Every structure is written in structure tokens, then in C-alpha cells.
C-alpha positions in Angstrom: 113.7 70.2 83.1 114.6 68.4 86.4 115.3 71.7 88.4 112.7 74.1 87.0 110.7 74.2 90.0 113.6 74.6 92.5 115.1 77.9 91.3 114.3 79.5 94.6 115.9 76.8 96.5 119.0 76.6 94.5 119.4 80.3 95.2 119.0 79.7 98.7 121.7 77.2 98.5 124.1 79.1 96.6 123.6 82.0 99.3 124.1 79.9 102.2 127.3 78.1 100.7 128.7 81.3 99.0 129.9 79.0 96.4 130.5 79.7 92.7 129.7 76.1 92.2 132.8 76.0 89.4 135.0 72.9 89.3 138.1 73.4 91.3 136.2 75.5 94.0 135.0 72.6 96.0 134.1 73.3 99.6 133.9 69.9 101.1 133.2 66.6 100.3 130.1 64.5 101.9 130.2 60.8 101.9 127.3 58.6 102.1 127.0 55.0 102.8 124.4 53.0 101.4 122.9 49.4 100.4 120.5 50.5 97.5 121.7 48.7 94.2 118.7 49.8 92.3 119.4 53.4 93.0 123.2 53.5 92.7 123.5 55.3 88.9 120.4 57.5 90.1 122.6 58.8 93.2 125.7 59.0 91.2 123.7 61.4 88.4 122.5 63.5 91.2 125.8 63.8 93.1 127.1 65.3 89.8 124.2 67.8 89.7 124.6 68.8 93.2 128.5 69.5 92.7 127.8 71.8 89.7 125.1 73.5 91.6 126.8 73.9 95.1 130.3 73.0 94.7 130.3 70.2 97.2 131.3 66.7 96.2 129.1 64.0 97.5 130.4 60.1 97.4 128.0 57.6 97.2 129.6 54.3 98.5 127.6 51.4 97.8 127.8 48.1 100.2 125.7 45.3 99.4 123.7 43.0 100.2 122.2 44.6 103.1 123.6 42.0 105.6 127.3 43.1 104.8 126.1 46.6 105.0 124.7 46.3 108.3 127.7 44.5 109.7 129.8 47.5 108.2 127.8 50.1 110.0 128.2 48.4 113.3 131.7 48.0 112.9 132.1 51.4 111.9 129.9 52.4 114.8 132.2 50.6 117.2 135.2 52.2 115.7 133.8 55.7 115.8 134.5 55.9 112.2 131.0 56.3 110.4 130.8 58.5 107.1 129.0 61.7 107.0 125.6 60.3 106.0 124.5 56.6 106.5 121.5 54.4 106.9 120.4 51.8 109.5 119.1 48.4 108.6 117.2 47.4 112.0 114.4 47.9 114.2 113.7 50.9 116.1 115.7 49.7 119.0 118.8 49.5 116.9 117.9 53.1 115.8 117.7 54.2 119.5 121.2 52.7 120.2 122.9 54.4 117.7 121.4 57.7 119.1 122.2 56.9 122.6 125.8 56.3 121.4 126.1 59.7 120.1 126.2 58.8 116.5 123.0 60.5 115.0 122.3 64.2 114.9 119.0 65.4 115.8 117.5 66.9 112.7 114.6 68.6 114.6 116.0 72.2 114.7 116.7 72.1 111.0 113.4 70.5 110.0 111.6 73.0 112.3 113.7 76.2 110.6 112.7 74.7 107.1 109.4 73.4 108.3 107.6 75.1 105.0 109.9 73.6 102.6 111.4 70.7 104.1 109.3 69.1 107.1 106.0 69.5 105.6 107.1 68.2 102.4 107.1 64.7 103.6 104.3 62.1 104.3 103.9 62.3 107.9 103.9 58.5 108.3 107.1 58.5 106.6 108.8 61.0 108.9 107.3 59.4 111.9 109.5 56.3 111.4 112.4 58.5 111.9 110.8 60.1 115.0 110.9 59.7 118.7 107.9 61.0 120.5 107.8 62.5 124.0 107.7 59.5 126.7 108.8 56.9 124.1 109.8 53.6 125.6 113.4 53.9 124.2 114.3 56.6 126.6 115.2 58.9 123.5 114.9 62.7 123.8 112.1 63.7 121.5 112.9 64.6 118.0 113.6 63.8 114.3 116.9 61.8 113.6 116.4 60.6 110.1 115.3 61.9 106.6 113.4 59.7 104.6 114.4 59.0 101.3 111.4 57.0 99.9 108.3 55.4 101.4 106.8 52.0 101.0 103.5 50.0 101.6 103.0 46.7 101.9 100.0 45.4 100.1 98.6 42.7 97.8 98.9 42.7 94.0 96.9 40.6 91.6 97.5 39.4 87.9 94.6 41.0 85.6 95.0 38.6 82.7 94.7 35.5 85.3 91.6 37.2 86.8 90.0 37.4 83.4 90.9 33.8 82.7 89.4 32.7 86.2 86.0 34.5 85.0 86.8 37.5 87.6 86.6 41.2 86.9 90.2 42.5 86.6 88.9 45.8 87.8 87.4 44.5 91.0 89.7 42.6 93.3 88.0 41.1 96.1 87.4 43.5 99.3 86.2 40.9 101.7 88.0 37.9 103.1 85.1 35.8 102.1 85.3 37.0 98.3 88.9 36.3 98.5 88.2 32.6 100.2 85.7 31.9 97.4 88.5 32.3 94.8 90.6 29.5 96.0 88.3 26.8 94.4 88.6 28.5 90.8 92.2 28.7 91.5 92.7 25.0 91.9 90.5 23.9 89.3 92.4 26.0 86.9 95.9 24.7 88.1 97.4 27.9 89.1 99.1 29.0 92.4 97.3 31.3 94.5 98.8 33.7 97.0 102.7 33.7 96.9 104.9 35.6 99.3 108.4 35.3 101.2 106.6 33.6 104.2 109.6 31.4 104.6 110.7 34.9 105.9 108.6 35.2 109.1 108.8 38.7 109.2 106.4 38.9 106.2 103.9 36.6 108.0 104.2 38.9 111.0 103.5 41.9 108.7 100.3 39.8 107.4 99.2 38.9 110.9 99.2 42.2 112.3 97.3 43.4 109.3 94.3 41.3 110.4 94.9 41.9 114.1 94.4 45.7 113.5 91.3 45.0 111.2 89.8 42.5 113.7 90.5 44.1 117.2 91.6 47.8 116.4 95.0 49.3 117.2 94.4 49.9 120.7 93.9 46.6 121.7 96.9 45.3 119.7 99.1 47.4 121.7 97.3 46.6 124.8 98.5 43.1 123.9 101.9 44.2 123.5 101.9 45.9 127.0 100.6 42.6 128.4 97.3 43.8 129.4 95.2 41.6 126.8 96.2 37.9 126.2 96.9 36.3 123.0 94.3 33.7 124.1 91.6 36.4 124.0 88.9 35.7 121.4 89.9 38.4 119.0 93.2 36.9 118.6 91.7 33.4 118.0 90.1 35.1 115.3 93.2 36.5 113.7 95.0 33.0 114.0 91.8 31.4 112.4 92.4 33.7 109.4 95.2 31.5 108.3 93.4 28.4 108.7 90.8 29.6 106.5 93.3 30.6 104.0 94.8 27.4 103.9 91.6 25.4 104.0 90.2 27.5 100.8 93.1 26.6 98.4 93.6 30.3 97.9 97.5 30.0 99.0 100.2 28.8 97.1 101.9 25.3 97.6 105.0 25.7 99.7 104.4 29.1 101.0 105.7 28.5 104.4 109.2 27.8 103.1 109.3 30.2 100.3 111.7 33.2 99.9 110.6 36.3 98.5 112.7 36.3 95.6 111.2 33.0 94.6 107.7 34.5 95.2 108.5 37.4 93.0 109.5 35.2 90.2 106.4 33.3 90.4 104.1 36.2 90.2 106.2 38.1 87.6 106.3 34.7 85.2 102.5 34.9 85.7 102.2 31.6 87.5 100.6 33.0 90.4 97.2 34.9 90.8 98.3 37.0 93.9 101.4 38.1 95.8 101.9 39.9 99.2 104.6 42.2 98.6 106.0 45.5 99.1 105.9 48.7 96.6 109.6 47.6 96.1 108.2 45.1 93.7 107.0 47.3 91.1 110.7 47.8 90.2 111.5 43.9 90.5 108.5 42.9 88.4 109.8 45.4 85.8 112.9 43.8 85.6 111.5 40.2 85.4 108.6 41.0 82.9 107.9 44.5 81.7 104.7 43.2 80.1 103.2 42.2 83.2 99.5 43.5 83.8 98.7 43.7 87.5 97.2 45.9 90.1 97.6 46.5 93.8 95.1 46.3 96.7 94.6 46.2 100.2 94.5 42.6 102.0 90.8 41.6 102.1 88.8 42.7 105.0 87.9 40.0 107.6 85.8 42.6 109.6 84.0 45.7 109.1 84.4 46.8 112.6 87.9 48.5 112.2 89.8 49.5 108.8 92.3 47.4 107.4 96.1 48.5 108.4 99.1 47.9 106.3 102.7 48.2 107.2 104.0 51.4 105.4 106.3 54.5 106.2 109.4 55.4 105.2 111.4 52.5 103.1 114.8 53.8 103.2 116.3 56.9 105.6 119.4 58.7 105.7 121.1 59.7 109.1 123.7 62.3 109.7 126.9 61.5 111.7 126.6 63.9 114.8 130.5 63.6 115.1 131.1 64.6 111.4 132.9 67.8 110.7 130.7 68.3 107.6 127.3 67.8 109.2 126.1 71.4 108.2 127.0 70.3 104.6 125.3 67.0 105.0 122.2 68.7 106.1 121.9 71.1 103.1 122.5 68.1 100.8 119.7 66.1 102.3 117.3 69.1 102.1 118.3 69.3 98.3 118.0 65.6 97.7 114.5 65.2 99.4 113.4 68.5 97.2 110.3 67.9 94.7 112.1 67.5 91.6 114.9 65.2 93.0 112.4 62.9 94.3 110.4 62.8 91.2 113.9 62.1 89.4 114.5 59.1 91.9 111.0 57.7 91.5 110.9 57.8 87.8 114.4 56.2 87.5 114.2 53.5 90.4 110.2 52.8 90.4 110.2 53.6 94.4 107.8 55.8 96.1 109.2 59.2 97.1 108.9 60.5 100.3 108.1 63.9 99.2 104.5 64.0 98.9 104.5 66.5 95.8 106.6 64.2 93.5 103.9 61.7 92.8 102.5 63.1 89.6 104.9 61.3 87.2 104.8 57.9 88.8 103.3 54.7 87.0 99.6 53.8 88.0 100.5 50.9 90.0 102.9 52.8 91.8 100.3 55.2 92.7 98.1 52.6 93.8 100.7 51.5 96.4 101.0 55.1 97.2 97.4 55.5 98.3 98.1 52.8 100.7 99.6 55.1 102.8 96.3 56.4 104.1 96.1 53.0 105.8 99.5 52.7 106.9 100.9 51.7 110.2 104.3 50.1 111.4 106.0 48.8 114.5 108.7 51.7 114.3 105.8 54.3 115.1 103.7 52.5 117.7 106.1 53.7 120.5 106.4 50.0 122.1 107.9 47.0 120.7 106.8 43.1 121.3 109.2 40.8 122.9 111.5 39.2 120.2 110.6 35.4 121.6 107.1 36.2 121.6 107.3 37.5 117.8 109.1 34.5 117.0 106.5 32.1 118.3 103.7 34.0 116.8 105.4 33.7 113.3 106.3 30.0 113.6 103.0 29.2 115.3 101.2 30.6 112.2 103.5 28.5 109.9 102.4 25.4 112.0 98.6 26.4 111.3 99.5 26.7 107.7 101.0 23.0 107.5 98.1 21.8 109.8 100.3 20.9 112.8 98.6 23.1 115.4 95.0 24.7 115.8 94.6 28.3 116.4 93.9 27.7 120.0 97.2 25.7 120.3 99.1 28.7 118.9 97.5 31.4 121.0 98.1 29.4 124.3 101.8 28.7 123.2 102.5 32.5 122.3 100.8 33.5 125.5 103.1 31.1 127.4 106.0 32.6 126.3 104.6 36.2 126.7 104.0 35.5 130.3 107.6 34.3 130.7 108.9 37.6 129.0 106.7 39.6 131.3 108.0 38.0 134.4 111.7 38.5 133.4 111.0 42.2 133.3 109.4 42.3 136.5 112.5 40.6 138.2 114.8 42.8 136.4 
């Protein structure tokens, strides 16, 4: 049964609320805004169960697509009209803006008070996405300001049937970049597409590039570059940019990759027309809906260097924040404690094929999703680095990589252009 392992937690909730849990005896209503279309039915079911248990009604209000949701949240913040619980779609700096404006409750005291059952139940890297550490560059008082609902990792997936067709071992995906590149001619000869991904959406290029930056030069040097202490023309950065030229020259990349949106990439992979895809763990649910018989596995991107480990983007996928001005904030905290408990997290994972944020809820997930979860050992993310690159620099880097892929520019030319923009941004900051 869903709640067989949380009887003690239920007793605590009932004791704290002093509520009989019977209909007609509702203490309050907690309103939650979200954008997660794949979890709408599951959230509604959990809301019914919580109302029965705690006598508190929870209204999950769905606003999609994500762009429309983001606009609604911004408008509600400006009008001081946010719901009791909500999520933020944006970068860490956007998160910080909401906190500085007094919209988000600092959850640190609640996490500390329930550390044995709440704080320590999360994957640390999932919690870190919602945490501001001492001396953070955003000027936020250190603390935990959000609750992870699920986690994600962004990795590679490969089609096992197509691997066998190419004469490759479906249980031994390539571990090194050289092994990966050697598959390119086989893919071409078979008339298949190679690696598909939404590289028309430049953030996914940035994610892939940072994987190799961490692998080739290590975290310290990457962060030193962001601080302006290392130039993008450094030989190690040339190696990072050169990875993309090697990939293109080998034939391992799909045609039209630089203009491909991720939904198109997902359809190509699900329809077994592509051997590889670079995608996030959310793809398990997507592929299930597109082709339930798809046989595939997850793998880390192939290492270009043995000097440093491969790092991948990962951490909290979706998180909820509590409105600091809400009259129901205490009830909202209790609900989120319950929602992120082991059995509720296992239910969400099973019904939506998303990785649970509660590290004790992994036993019932599909094997391919478990492979994505093991990637958390290698996870990092810009939102936990404590420092952010200038947006114009990120754009120049991503567009520059696209130009390498279509043969317009060399890695050296892109490095010089990115560094030139970096120096402009640093000069602006010195003036200000």
C-alpha cells in the first residue's frame, strides 16, 4: 500500500494538525501552481489522499505551456498575488530576485527541525539547486529556499537494436570519445542518423560543452574562466571546441542537428531512426508515450580525457517554493513534507517516469530510469556553482559551436570571439 511505510509520519501530521481528517472538517486550502502536464493526474490523486489524511484541501492549478506559466508567475509576483506554493522557471539569478523581493520563504529552519526525515531524505545535489551558500554571488542570506519534487540528469541514450544492427555490443556503449567517433562511419554506411538532440535550442549545446569542459580541464579551471581568470583562448578551451569539430568530421552527428528542436530529436530516436540521443531523464516518459517497445540504455557522454571525470548536468528537476506572505505557509510546509516522503515520491516516479528527489524511493523505477539516477554521482549544474557566466558570453559560445558544426568557423576563431565578448563584459562590470 502507498502509505504502509509512513504510519509514523501520518501520526505526526495528525497530531500537529489536530484534525480528524473527515470531510466537512477542512482546516484550510493550500493552492499550488505548476506547469507539469505529465504529473497533473498524479498530483490530483495525491491531493485527494492528503485531504483524507490531514483535513487540508490542496488545489493543484496547472498552467501550460511553460512560457505561459513563467509569465503568470512574474505577473503574480509584481501584483503580490502569488499562490501558497509555486515553482520558478528560470536561472538562479531569477530565483534570487524572487527571494530579495520577499516572495519566498526560507525553509532552512523547517529542514533543520526535520533533518532526519526531510532534509536528509533528498539527494544532496537536488537540494543544492535550491540552496544559497555563504558568500554566494547573488547576495542572498544563506539557506534552503525550495523543495525538490524530482531530479534529473542529462546524459546520452543509445538504441540497443540499432547497436546490434551495426555489429556493436548493446551492453557495452562507448566509454571514450575515440570509441564514439569510430562508430560514425558505421552509422553512415548503414544509412542511419547518428546523434540527435535539440541543439537548435542552444542551452543543450551549452550543457554538452560544459560536460567536456569539466572533463578536459576540471571544475576549478572552468570556474576560474567564468571569474575571468582564464581566457577562452586557453589551449584547454580550444580542445573543448575541437571536440565538436571531431564529432562533425566523424559522421557521428545527425544531419541538421544545429537547427533541430528537442521534440523532433525525441521523435527520431523513439521511431528508431537515430542511434544516439543527448537528452534528459524526462525522456523516459516521452519515449514511453511515443514507442513503448523501444529498447535503449542510458550512458555518460564518452570521455575525451582521462585526467578528470565526466561531469553532467543534474540536480533538482522541478522544485516548489512557498510564498513567504501566505497565511497558509505553515500548512504548505506540512504538505510539502508529506509530498516528498518516500511513498508519495515512489508513487510519482512510478506514474510519471520522473526520477524521485527522495533518495529512498528508487526501488520501483524502471531500469533505464535507474541508469539515469546513477548519473547523479557525476552531476553538477550552473545553479550550484555559486557564480554565473555573462549571458552574452554564453550566447557567443553556443552560437560559435553551431558555426563549428556547420563548418563556418574553426575552434580557434570561436575561442577568440568568445574571449573578446568576455573582455567587453568584464570591462562593463569594472566601470559599474
